[in-house]
VOGU-3710 file (C-alpha; in Angstrom, 3 decimals, decimal comma):
1> msvwqrstaa> 11,439/1,434/24,757  10,790/3,003/21,390  8,745/6,175/21,291  6,588/4,299/18,859  5,195/1,798/21,313  3,464/1,858/24,634  3,909/-1,469/26,378  1,053/-3,368/27,982  3,242/-6,328/28,944  6,795/-7,060/29,987
11> vqspfrmqgr> 9,517/-6,450/27,451  10,631/-9,612/25,715  13,608/-11,384/27,192  16,879/-11,035/25,265  17,960/-13,813/22,974  20,003/-16,108/25,186  21,100/-18,993/22,956  22,791/-19,130/19,561  22,613/-22,852/18,970  22,770/-26,178/20,774
21> lpnravpfas> 26,041/-27,220/22,330  26,980/-30,941/22,404  26,538/-32,835/25,663  24,833/-29,863/27,283  21,245/-29,577/28,400  19,492/-26,623/26,759  16,496/-25,462/28,787  13,250/-24,367/27,216  12,806/-20,599/27,046  10,682/-20,396/30,192
31> dyrldssvvd> 10,835/-16,592/30,280  9,293/-16,227/26,811  6,735/-13,437/26,553  4,324/-12,513/23,803  4,839/-8,942/22,671  1,559/-7,103/23,254  2,903/-3,575/22,696  0,953/-1,378/20,316  1,799/1,483/17,988  1,616/5,021/19,308
41> vtlaralfnn> -1,174/5,968/16,932  -1,089/9,617/18,033  2,426/10,014/16,664  1,679/7,896/13,580  -1,309/10,002/12,608  0,557/13,225/13,386  3,317/12,172/10,976  0,809/11,290/8,279  -0,995/14,624/8,669  2,319/16,498/9,183
51> nepryklgag> 1,133/18,390/12,243  3,884/17,295/14,638  6,288/20,255/15,139  9,332/18,025/15,697  8,971/16,504/12,205  7,459/19,366/10,211  10,104/19,541/7,461  10,492/15,781/7,081  7,076/14,242/7,678  5,840/15,358/4,272
61> faraainvpt> 7,173/12,066/2,918  4,864/10,088/5,221  1,703/10,792/3,235  3,151/9,442/-0,026  4,632/6,442/1,812  1,080/5,496/2,878  -1,142/6,677/0,024  0,887/5,233/-2,864  0,857/1,591/-1,609  -2,798/2,014/-0,631
71> gfmgipilkt> -3,696/3,106/-4,162  -1,764/0,262/-5,765  -3,280/-2,223/-3,306  -6,709/-1,761/-4,844  -9,892/-3,645/-4,029  -9,892/-7,443/-3,522  -12,019/-9,510/-5,885  -14,201/-11,949/-3,942  -15,504/-15,072/-5,668  -17,366/-18,092/-4,404
81> dtegeseaqd> -16,010/-21,562/-5,083  -19,270/-22,458/-6,842  -18,841/-22,796/-10,590  -20,894/-20,470/-12,751  -23,063/-17,582/-11,676  -24,936/-18,052/-8,420  -27,019/-15,936/-6,102  -24,158/-15,834/-3,602  -21,787/-14,473/-6,245  -24,408/-11,940/-7,273
91> wlnrllpqws> -24,462/-10,661/-3,695  -20,675/-10,355/-3,624  -20,748/-8,479/-6,921  -23,324/-6,131/-5,430  -21,529/-5,540/-2,120  -17,984/-4,958/-3,387  -18,738/-1,653/-5,196  -20,518/-0,415/-2,063  -17,546/-1,414/0,096  -14,791/-0,001/-2,150
101> gsilaihkat> -14,388/3,265/-0,223  -14,395/1,466/3,121  -11,825/-1,076/1,912  -9,420/1,670/0,836  -9,902/3,425/4,190  -9,242/0,144/6,014  -6,005/-0,447/4,095  -4,793/3,088/4,827  -5,714/2,909/8,514  -3,955/-0,449/8,816
111> yidgetlvri> -0,776/0,960/7,270  -0,812/3,962/9,629  -2,021/2,385/12,891  -0,640/-1,103/12,309  -4,010/-2,819/12,732  -7,758/-2,402/12,407  -10,857/-4,318/13,409  -13,116/-4,819/10,374  -16,804/-5,222/11,183  -19,831/-6,287/9,131
121> rpanrspaya> -23,269/-5,059/10,153  -26,613/-4,479/8,503  -26,576/-1,237/6,558  -28,889/1,739/7,040  -29,159/1,270/10,806  -29,495/4,989/11,510  -32,975/6,033/12,696  -32,644/9,130/10,508  -32,969/6,931/7,384  -35,291/4,247/8,705
131> alfgptdrdl> -38,183/5,421/6,528  -36,105/4,987/3,342  -35,508/1,253/3,725  -37,806/-1,658/4,304  -37,366/-5,037/6,021  -36,400/-6,696/2,733  -33,311/-4,508/2,302  -30,465/-6,834/3,229  -27,408/-4,757/2,333  -24,446/-5,049/4,675
141> elsyepsesf> -22,182/-2,267/5,901  -18,400/-2,626/6,120  -16,721/-0,461/8,769  -13,675/-0,574/11,004  -12,624/0,275/14,538  -9,327/2,160/15,084  -6,453/0,564/16,962  -7,006/2,286/20,309  -10,719/1,426/20,496  -10,656/-2,380/20,592
151> evihaeedmg> -9,054/-5,239/22,445  -8,546/-8,780/21,176  -9,455/-11,526/23,646  -7,445/-14,629/22,808  -8,153/-18,217/23,696  -6,263/-19,373/26,782  -4,871/-22,519/25,181  -3,825/-20,801/21,941  -2,949/-17,110/21,893  -3,171/-17,153/18,104
161> aiaafrvkhl> -6,878/-18,046/18,257  -9,396/-15,242/18,789  -12,151/-15,897/21,311  -13,825/-12,476/21,369  -13,449/-8,742/20,744  -13,994/-5,918/23,204  -14,788/-2,575/21,563  -14,910/0,814/23,306  -17,498/3,247/21,942  -17,554/6,959/22,775
171> fyveeggttv> -20,808/8,913/23,032  -21,929/12,228/24,521  -24,743/13,028/26,942  -26,085/16,207/28,493  -25,611/16,417/32,259  -26,264/19,614/34,164  -26,265/21,726/31,044  -22,860/20,494/29,872  -21,813/17,850/27,386  -20,103/14,891/29,036
181> ekylwetita> -18,172/12,029/27,435  -19,302/8,502/28,216  -17,957/5,116/27,180  -19,711/1,917/26,244  -17,826/-1,364/26,166  -19,155/-3,974/23,752  -17,889/-7,534/24,212  -18,700/-9,819/21,275  -18,338/-13,600/21,378  -19,733/-16,304/19,150
191> dsvkleyqdg> -22,555/-16,869/21,649  -23,388/-13,479/23,119  -23,057/-9,695/22,984  -22,521/-7,812/26,245  -22,930/-4,032/26,700  -21,368/-2,326/29,741  -21,671/1,428/30,383  -19,182/3,661/32,142  -19,995/4,417/35,810  -23,233/2,467/35,537
201> yrptrefgnp> -24,761/5,131/33,295  -27,181/2,448/32,126  -27,721/-1,123/33,295  -25,484/-3,772/31,761  -27,215/-5,717/29,021  -26,377/-9,096/27,543  -28,170/-10,977/24,786  -27,505/-13,897/22,504  -25,610/-13,691/19,242  -27,922/-15,178/16,581
211> lgfvpavhik> -25,093/-15,432/14,016  -23,095/-18,031/15,909  -19,821/-16,259/15,082  -18,141/-12,919/15,728  -18,824/-10,673/12,685  -15,422/-8,986/12,888  -11,927/-9,643/11,526  -8,630/-8,457/12,985  -6,285/-7,203/10,233  -2,643/-6,797/11,330
221> neaarhelrg> 0,160/-5,230/9,334  3,566/-6,950/9,281  3,041/-8,689/12,629  5,474/-11,476/13,522  4,286/-14,697/15,132  5,322/-13,519/18,629  3,543/-10,156/18,259  -0,110/-9,832/19,149  -0,507/-6,437/17,483  0,523/-5,024/14,116
231> rseleplepy> 3,201/-2,516/13,104  2,883/0,858/11,406  4,479/1,474/8,017  5,776/4,769/9,425  7,629/3,158/12,315  10,870/2,359/10,398  10,683/5,771/8,676  10,467/7,812/11,874  14,234/8,338/12,488  14,844/9,340/8,876
241> lkfyndvmlh> 11,955/11,814/8,926  13,377/13,363/12,107  16,891/13,507/10,618  15,583/15,137/7,428  13,706/17,713/9,504  16,812/18,587/11,553  19,023/18,958/8,472  16,450/21,172/6,792  16,245/23,403/9,886  20,019/23,783/9,902
251> agsasqlhst> 20,063/24,529/6,168  17,337/27,135/6,627  19,281/28,879/9,377  22,423/28,904/7,234  20,406/30,258/4,324  19,350/33,276/6,373  22,995/33,896/7,176  24,434/33,722/3,677  21,483/35,268/1,835  21,488/38,520/3,849
261> akltvrvqdv> 24,316/40,901/2,864  26,125/42,973/5,518  27,672/46,391/4,924  30,998/47,264/6,572  32,513/50,781/6,523  36,009/51,985/7,388  36,355/55,656/8,356  38,950/57,695/10,207  36,578/60,330/11,583  33,233/58,737/12,493
271> erflannftd> 31,486/61,978/13,412  32,447/63,634/10,144  31,337/60,526/8,164  27,962/60,568/9,898  27,511/64,255/9,259  28,335/63,824/5,588  25,848/61,007/4,987  23,012/61,060/7,571  20,535/63,557/8,958  20,614/64,941/12,473
281> aeiadgrlrf> 17,393/63,046/13,288  18,921/59,724/12,265  22,078/60,442/14,287  20,082/61,476/17,354  17,798/58,459/17,078  20,736/56,063/16,669  19,161/54,459/13,570  21,071/55,024/10,384  18,990/54,521/7,272  20,741/53,301/4,131
291> rdkdvlffet> 17,586/53,040/2,051  17,528/55,432/-0,920  21,180/56,363/-0,255  22,826/55,394/-3,512  26,103/57,235/-2,649  28,197/57,322/0,539  30,823/60,051/0,929  34,292/59,204/2,273  37,249/61,510/2,881  40,257/59,536/1,576
301> gapeigvtga> 38,704/57,066/-0,927  38,311/53,281/-0,781  41,287/50,876/-0,828  41,947/48,739/-3,856  41,209/45,015/-3,817  44,118/43,017/-2,458  45,754/45,960/-0,694  47,192/45,074/2,722  49,051/46,863/5,483  48,435/50,475/6,423
311> aayqegadii> 46,675/51,180/3,142  43,920/48,807/4,181  42,860/51,258/6,859  41,876/53,896/4,370  38,223/54,894/4,405  35,852/52,799/2,335  32,947/50,278/2,374  32,529/46,579/1,564  29,691/44,050/1,309  30,173/40,846/3,350
321> qaqaplgdtn> 28,221/37,785/2,227  28,812/34,287/3,649  29,513/31,524/1,199  26,450/29,334/0,700  26,911/26,001/2,575  24,118/24,175/0,718  26,472/22,096/-1,414  27,264/19,617/1,377  23,728/19,911/2,740  22,236/18,826/-0,580
331> tlleyiflni> 24,385/15,698/-0,538  23,241/14,849/2,988  19,573/15,501/2,181  19,833/13,295/-0,878  21,347/10,532/1,226  18,510/10,756/3,774  15,936/10,863/0,989  17,335/7,709/-0,602  17,149/5,995/2,794  13,476/6,957/3,000
341> vdvsevpewa> 12,963/5,476/-0,481  14,697/2,222/0,463  12,979/1,757/3,809  9,503/2,632/2,558  9,891/0,538/-0,639  8,218/3,401/-2,496  9,996/4,719/-5,636  11,403/8,221/-5,904  8,847/9,409/-8,445  6,039/8,743/-5,944
351> fggaiasska> 7,425/11,462/-3,647  7,150/14,061/-6,390  10,831/14,286/-7,272  11,801/16,105/-4,081  15,451/15,675/-5,062  16,665/15,188/-8,621  18,413/11,909/-7,841  16,517/9,575/-10,110  18,941/7,344/-11,979  16,560/4,724/-13,281
361> svteqsapli> 13,371/4,645/-15,297  9,924/4,631/-13,733  9,431/0,968/-14,663  12,657/-0,135/-12,994  11,938/1,896/-9,869  8,441/0,426/-9,587  9,687/-3,132/-9,013  10,128/-2,779/-5,209  6,693/-1,175/-4,915  5,076/-4,009/-6,884
371> hkvnrkrslf> 6,772/-6,616/-4,690  5,669/-4,736/-1,572  2,033/-4,495/-2,682  1,965/-8,181/-3,650  3,315/-9,044/-0,200  0,647/-6,913/1,475  -2,050/-8,518/-0,622  -0,898/-11,968/0,464  -0,864/-10,887/4,120  -4,444/-9,548/3,952
381> enewalvgrm> -5,862/-12,213/1,650  -7,123/-14,633/4,316  -8,811/-11,819/6,233  -10,727/-10,600/3,185  -11,751/-14,166/2,332  -13,117/-14,466/5,878  -14,970/-11,152/5,512  -16,624/-12,396/2,320  -17,566/-15,705/3,901  -19,076/-13,898/6,927
391> alkmlgfatr> -21,112/-11,630/4,663  -22,519/-14,568/2,716  -23,317/-16,413/5,940  -25,258/-13,401/7,207  -27,197/-13,444/3,928  -28,001/-17,141/4,233  -25,273/-18,748/2,099  -22,719/-21,276/3,298  -19,858/-21,270/0,841  -16,154/-20,616/0,682
401> vevswddlaq> -14,804/-17,383/-0,762  -11,634/-17,017/-2,799  -9,690/-13,751/-3,145  -7,929/-12,435/-6,226  -6,556/-9,026/-7,221  -6,111/-6,940/-10,323  -2,815/-7,268/-12,150  -0,168/-4,841/-10,931  2,161/-5,108/-13,923  2,422/-1,964/-15,987
411> kdtkaeaeal> 1,189/-2,939/-19,431  2,447/-1,704/-22,770  -0,643/-2,055/-24,968  1,271/-1,675/-28,227  3,902/-4,268/-27,293  1,231/-6,697/-26,079  -0,759/-6,312/-29,306  2,332/-6,959/-31,435  3,250/-10,029/-29,386  -0,310/-11,378/-29,628
421> kaladavval> -0,354/-10,862/-33,404  2,948/-12,736/-33,781  1,637/-15,598/-31,646  -1,639/-15,793/-33,576  0,209/-15,833/-36,929  2,413/-18,668/-35,684  -0,593/-20,690/-34,508  -2,377/-20,158/-37,837  0,736/-21,276/-39,709  0,942/-24,435/-37,589
431> ndagimskka> -2,717/-25,152/-38,301  -2,251/-24,626/-42,053  0,706/-27,011/-42,009  -1,413/-29,652/-40,364  0,730/-29,759/-37,227  -1,918/-28,221/-34,905  -5,672/-28,680/-35,008  -8,127/-25,789/-34,836  -9,352/-26,910/-31,436  -5,789/-26,948/-30,053
441> avdhlrpyvk> -5,157/-23,524/-31,604  -8,236/-22,059/-29,921  -7,294/-23,596/-26,567  -3,774/-22,173/-26,864  -4,962/-18,619/-27,648  -7,817/-18,471/-25,134  -5,663/-17,329/-22,127  -4,607/-14,290/-24,175  -8,019/-13,462/-25,702  -10,851/-14,058/-23,228
451> allvydtqde> -13,535/-13,256/-25,840  -12,339/-15,938/-28,268  -15,183/-17,996/-29,733  -15,533/-21,483/-28,334  -14,550/-24,193/-30,807  -17,694/-26,208/-30,116  -18,074/-29,548/-31,924  -20,005/-32,706/-31,254  -18,081/-35,814/-30,323  -18,597/-37,363/-33,732
461> eteraridae> -17,373/-34,197/-35,428  -14,018/-33,819/-33,710  -10,783/-33,865/-35,651  -10,207/-37,552/-34,967  -13,771/-38,413/-36,011  -13,368/-36,546/-39,290  -10,041/-38,229/-40,017  -11,535/-41,655/-39,271  -14,465/-40,897/-41,560  -12,127/-39,935/-44,383
471> vdaiaeslvn> -10,105/-43,136/-43,899  -13,267/-45,252/-43,893  -14,485/-43,557/-47,078  -11,229/-44,279/-48,877  -11,235/-47,871/-47,678  -14,844/-48,391/-48,770  -14,166/-46,964/-52,216  -11,272/-49,346/-52,655  -13,240/-52,371/-51,498  -16,272/-51,650/-53,701
481> qppleesded> -14,329/-51,303/-56,917  -15,287/-53,837/-59,681  -13,056/-56,906/-60,176  -9,984/-56,282/-62,258  -8,861/-58,283/-65,228  -5,784/-60,494/-65,134  -3,793/-57,833/-66,987  -4,288/-55,537/-64,029  -2,810/-57,872/-61,390  0,065/-55,498/-60,616
491> deedrqaglr> -2,313/-52,580/-60,095  -4,484/-54,743/-57,869  -1,534/-55,591/-55,649  -0,735/-51,906/-55,294  -4,340/-51,149/-54,355  -4,403/-53,898/-51,766  -1,143/-52,619/-50,236  -2,571/-49,113/-50,068  -5,747/-50,454/-48,499  -3,801/-52,243/-45,825
501> avr> -1,783/-49,104/-45,117  -4,915/-47,019/-44,734  -6,525/-49,532/-42,420
//
């Protein structure tokens, strides 16, 4: 089993069938098992904090792989389905700024641990601040429980339905002059809340749940339908981080070899060479010191470069320096780095340009990140809508909550302004030509300019009403004209034809 997961159930059976064969009975997968394994959060957090010795030189990428998508994820916008401003929406607008820090922490914890349990409780519950708040203060606190501290209790008939949560709380007590850890298990259902203490430290308590629902939401990251728990964003990166670390260690060892020069000497009489160049104390101690010795004295001179044979054995000195092997290592490190970029769906520039391999602009590289963040937003959207609905229910409102997000597209203000000006000029030209009415022009431009004035007219003053009024005025003027003389019969026929056309 992967080092990333500790199993709490049997490993899933292998895939046994690749399609239905004709005239052959295909049994139902009776050995199907739900995967209840969970992420090894100790390793995940060690990679994020880069304090695991086995990954030290590669886990530095983990922080950017988590923080960059978290920052782009942003804060969800919660809105009620009630049109116009309402008291419920006012509460959401008040709570969201207070929750912004907690929401970012929840997103980051979910990416690292694979899942979190989001809880909503009345704020300012600490006795230390009880005197600062009165009974009319109804603010709600948004917090979360880490992966290893809670258990999801599913309904027996549907493992996808949540029946309750069981949360483990840690607290400390003084016993015999020492501080001792104790655990409290809190089981929350829609009907009751049960508190059980470790080793019977206190009596078990159980009381009713006045809310009628469990004020908690289970957020899972990238969990498939057959998986009961979520997956960490660092799980697919782990082998590449380890590989990068190993290559860097090898490159560092090679660097020590080729960056340290070695001196070699060739002499015919070693004792005479030592006497000519070193003190008696150095010779007796067995430690020859070359520092501050700018000149070494030889008896027969140094050989020329390229000389072979017996002449090569003449006295002399050379510096040996290994050829730097980093050329091939750089290629391998770049390959591993690009794999980290592809698997994490985070662009190269987000990692700080660790390797100068960028071959595309920032905008083009950002496309995978934008798609990833949009996917994450869609995965978490229902959970945040449920959180908002729970909060409003606790405040006395029964309404649905819709979730939206800020636009992720990178905007070019100058290009947008030029495009809007061209569109507005075209609409004005259409209106001047009589092809588009002012009301239609305003309606067409409103999605682009939210602050556009409303083209407000009464029903009798609409474009059609004004046109009809003009037609009626022309018709009335023609009808009320004085009778024409017989000499004007041709003109009268023309007027009557025009009148009929107008009508």
